[in-house]
N, C-alpha and C positions, 0 to 999 in steps of 0.2 A: 222820818223818811223824807227824802227830797222828791222833787218832780224832775222829769227829764224832757227836754225838747228834742224831738226827732226830725226825720227827713222832711216832712211836709213844710217845715219852717224855712228850709233853704231857699234863699232868694226872695222871701216874702218881706215886704217892707212895713207891714202892719205891726204896730207895737202895743196893741191893746193890752196884752198881758203885762207889759211893763207898767202901764198906767194904773192897773188895779193891785199890783203887788204892795202889800202894806209894809214890807221890810226892805224893799228895793234890792232884791237879790237876783234880778234878771239883768244880764249885761249884754252889751253888743249894739245897743240902739244907735250910738253915735260913733261906732268903730267900724272898721273895714273887715268885719268878720262875715263868714258865709251864712251865719244864722245867729240867733240869740242863744244864750246859755244861762242856766240857773245854777247859782253857787250852792253846792250841796250842804255846806256847813252853815249857810245863812237862811236857807229855806225853812219856813216854819210849818210846811205841809198844810196850808190853809185851803189850797185848791182853787182859789179865785182865778188864777191864771188859766186853768183848764177850761172854765166856762167862757173866758174872754177871748180865747184863741180862735180866730176866724177859720183856721185851716185844720183844726183838731190835731195839733202836733205835740201837745203836752200831755204827759201821762205820769201817774204816780210811779216811782221807780220800779215797784214790784209788778206793774201792769204794762210795761213797755212791750209792744208786740215783738215777737221773736224776730221778725224780718228787720226790725230796727234796733235790735239788742246792742249793736256796736255803739250806738249813740250814748248808752249809759257810761261806758268806759271813756268815750270821747269827752263827755261832759265833765267827768272827774279830772281827767288829765289836762283839760283846758285850763283848769285852775291849779295845776301842779299838785293834785291830790291823788292818792292811791285809789284805783277803782275797787269797788267791793268784790269780794270773793273771787 
């Protein structure tokens, strides 16, 4: 499973999650994106990014709060991948 970055990340310039990711699957640090994104096919589900996130914006895919569920599809489509289910 992958992790999803949700709404609390929008506009945040802290990239602590990028620094701890052992497979470099978090993108957007040097781009003009509204937030960071985790590539679903590259994420190894280690969870290090969850603890590093200063705004608690990262969730295991199956635990994304309902109010931010649209971010799951957005994360997949950002990388031109088909969203789950």
